[in-house]
C-alpha positions as CSV (number, residue, x, y, z in Angstrom):
1,M,0.0,0.0,0.0
2,K,1.3,3.4,-0.9
3,A,0.2,7.0,-0.4
4,R,1.6,10.5,-1.1
5,V,0.9,13.8,0.7
6,L,1.6,17.0,-1.1
7,W,1.9,20.4,0.6
8,V,-0.3,23.0,-1.0
9,E,0.1,26.1,1.3
10,N,0.0,26.9,5.0
11,T,-1.5,23.8,6.7
12,K,-3.3,22.6,3.5
13,F,-2.2,19.3,1.9
14,V,-3.5,16.9,-0.7
15,A,-3.3,13.3,0.2
16,E,-3.3,10.8,-2.7
17,S,-3.9,7.1,-2.2
18,G,-2.1,4.4,-4.1
19,S,-5.4,3.5,-5.7
20,G,-5.7,7.0,-7.3
21,H,-8.0,8.9,-5.0
22,S,-7.4,12.3,-3.4
23,V,-8.5,14.1,-0.3
24,V,-7.8,17.6,1.0
25,L,-6.4,17.9,4.5
26,D,-6.3,21.2,6.3
27,G,-6.0,22.7,9.8
28,P,-8.2,25.1,11.6
29,P,-7.6,28.9,11.3
30,E,-6.0,29.1,14.7
31,S,-3.3,26.9,13.4
32,G,-2.8,28.8,10.1
33,G,-5.3,26.7,8.1
34,Q,-8.3,27.8,6.1
35,N,-10.6,24.9,7.2
36,M,-10.7,23.6,3.6
37,G,-10.4,19.9,4.4
38,V,-10.5,17.3,7.1
39,R,-8.0,17.3,9.9
40,P,-5.5,14.4,9.7
41,M,-6.7,12.9,13.0
42,E,-10.3,13.1,11.7
43,M,-9.2,11.2,8.7
44,L,-7.8,8.5,10.9
45,L,-11.1,8.3,12.8
46,M,-13.1,8.2,9.6
47,G,-10.8,5.5,8.2
48,M,-11.5,3.4,11.3
49,G,-15.3,3.9,10.8
50,G,-15.0,2.9,7.2
51,C,-13.0,-0.2,8.0
52,T,-15.5,-1.5,10.5
53,A,-18.5,-0.6,8.3
54,F,-17.0,-2.6,5.5
55,D,-16.6,-5.6,7.8
56,I,-20.2,-5.3,9.1
57,I,-21.8,-5.2,5.7
58,H,-19.6,-8.0,4.4
59,I,-20.2,-10.3,7.4
60,L,-24.0,-9.7,7.4
61,K,-24.4,-10.1,3.6
62,K,-22.2,-13.2,3.6
63,G,-24.6,-14.6,6.3
64,R,-27.5,-13.8,4.0
65,H,-29.0,-11.3,6.4
66,N,-31.1,-8.6,4.8
67,V,-29.0,-5.6,5.8
68,Q,-29.8,-2.4,4.1
69,N,-27.8,0.3,5.8
70,C,-24.9,0.7,8.2
71,E,-24.0,3.9,10.0
72,I,-21.3,4.2,12.5
73,Q,-21.2,7.3,14.8
74,L,-17.7,7.7,16.3
75,D,-16.9,9.9,19.3
76,A,-13.2,10.1,20.3
77,E,-11.2,11.8,23.0
78,R,-7.5,12.6,22.7
79,A,-4.8,13.0,25.2
80,E,-4.3,16.6,26.4
81,T,-0.6,16.6,25.9
82,D,1.6,15.7,22.9
83,P,1.4,13.3,21.3
84,K,-2.3,13.9,21.4
85,V,-3.2,10.3,20.6
86,F,-6.7,8.9,20.8
87,I,-7.3,7.6,24.3
88,L,-11.0,6.8,24.1
89,I,-13.1,5.9,21.0
90,H,-16.8,5.0,21.2
91,M,-18.5,3.6,18.2
92,H,-22.3,3.6,17.9
93,Y,-23.6,1.3,15.1
94,V,-27.0,1.9,13.6
95,I,-27.8,-1.2,11.5
96,K,-30.9,-1.1,9.3
97,G,-32.5,-4.0,7.6
98,R,-35.3,-6.5,7.6
99,N,-35.6,-9.2,10.2
100,L,-32.0,-8.7,11.5
101,S,-31.3,-10.8,14.5
102,D,-29.6,-9.2,17.5
103,S,-27.2,-12.1,17.7
104,A,-26.1,-11.7,14.1
105,V,-25.5,-8.0,14.4
106,K,-23.7,-8.5,17.7
107,R,-21.5,-11.2,16.2
108,A,-20.6,-9.1,13.2
109,I,-19.5,-6.2,15.4
110,E,-17.5,-8.5,17.6
111,L,-15.8,-10.2,14.6
112,S,-14.9,-6.8,13.2
113,A,-13.6,-5.5,16.6
114,E,-11.6,-8.6,17.5
115,K,-10.5,-10.1,14.2
116,Y,-11.0,-8.1,10.9
117,C,-10.8,-4.3,11.4
118,S,-7.1,-3.6,11.1
119,A,-7.7,0.1,11.9
120,S,-9.6,-0.4,15.1
121,I,-7.3,-3.2,16.3
122,M,-4.3,-0.9,15.6
123,L,-5.9,2.1,17.3
124,G,-6.9,-0.1,20.2
125,K,-3.2,-0.2,21.1
126,S,-3.4,3.3,22.4
127,A,-7.2,3.9,23.0
128,E,-9.9,2.2,24.9
129,I,-12.5,1.3,22.3
130,T,-16.1,0.8,23.2
131,H,-19.2,0.1,21.1
132,D,-22.9,-0.3,21.2
133,Y,-25.5,-0.7,18.5
134,E,-29.1,-0.4,17.6
135,I,-31.0,-2.3,15.0
136,V,-33.6,-0.4,12.9
137,E,-36.3,-2.4,11.1
138,V,-37.1,-1.1,7.6
């Protein structure tokens, strides 16, 4: 896997993935930024959410469960001193579908957290990660 980050100006950068996609990163005005993109640590948190969402959908579909939507709301706290690593991350899963069993959703979340989601397993080395979920019938 490869990536490249190019400095644009001030605290603005363009990050390019090895698969050919780009995203703008920028800092807040108080740090010299123009608020023109996500913060790098926000990107890390969003990547973790995307990683586990991918797992959840894959596991439920593979089990032939009628999942129709997956939203993960992430709330993180960082250390107050440098390096300001994540120290607590809470993930709230909102899984929508038809006749989804509680046990299937719970199992998918546990498999993602304990076995498949590289991002959350890696971040779990410095942060306490908690999760809960709700199932919405559609």
